[in-house]
N, C-alpha and C positions, 0 to 999 in steps of 0.2 A: 338223051335221058342221063341223069346223074345218079350216083349211088344213093343219094337221099331219095330220089324218085323210086328207085328199086325198093328201098325200105318201106316207103309209103304204099307201094303196090302190095307188098307182103302184109302190111297192117290192114289194108283195105280188104284183101282176100280173107284174112283171119276174121275180121269183124263181120263181114257179110256172109260168110259161109255158115255160120251158126254151128259149125262142127268143132267139137273140142279138139279132135285129132288134128284138123287143119290148123286151128289156132296154135296148138303146140308146135306143129311142124314149122309154121311161119316164124314163131318166136325163136326156135332153135336155128333157123336159117339166118335170122337177124343177128343172133349171137355169133354164129360162125362168120358172118360177114365182118364182124368186128375184130377178127384175129388177122395177123399179117397175111396168112395164106388165103384167108377168105376175102380180104380186101384185094389182093392180087387177082384172085379168080373173078371177083366182082368187076374189077376194072376191065379185064379181058372180055367178060361177057358184055359189058356195056359197049365196049369198042366194037365188038363183032356182031352183037345181037340187040343193040339199043332199039332199033325200029321194031323188033319182035316184042320187046318188053313194053314199048309204048303201046303197041296194039293190044297186048294183054291188059294193060292198064285201062285202055279205052273200053274193052270188053267188060271189065270189072265195074267200071263206072256206070256203064249202061245197064248193068244187072245181069249180064251173061257170064255168070261165075263159072259155068262148065267150060265155055270157050276160053276164058282167062286161065283156068286151071290147065287145060290142054296145051295152051301156049307155053305156060311156065314148065309144064312137064316135058315138052319137046326140047326146051332149052336145057333142062337138067340131063338130057341125053347127049349133049355136046361134050367135048373134052373139058371145057372150062366148067360146065355145069356138073360134070361128074367129079371134078376136083372139089368143087364146093360141096357137093353131096358127101364126098368122102370125109371132108372136114367136119360136116355135121354129124356123120356117123361116129367119127372119132370122139367128138364132144359128148356123144350120147353113150360112149363106152362100148361101142359095137365093133 
């Protein structure tokens, strides 16, 4: 899985969820991934958790948005995911 694939996964989750909050969160995550710190965290996530992200993408494509969401949430609890989440929070002024 490449970084572009991760961005596509976020777009897919955002579109398919129908939730404005999910859409905004995915947009903020994409923005954070475009920062140097976010890109580094994304590279580390892809290196260490690429297969998990691919599984989340497959779940989303098959319509299992809850399964995809749970997969992504578990990744956000990793050190790399936490770093990316911290970058998103910083961008949001929190």
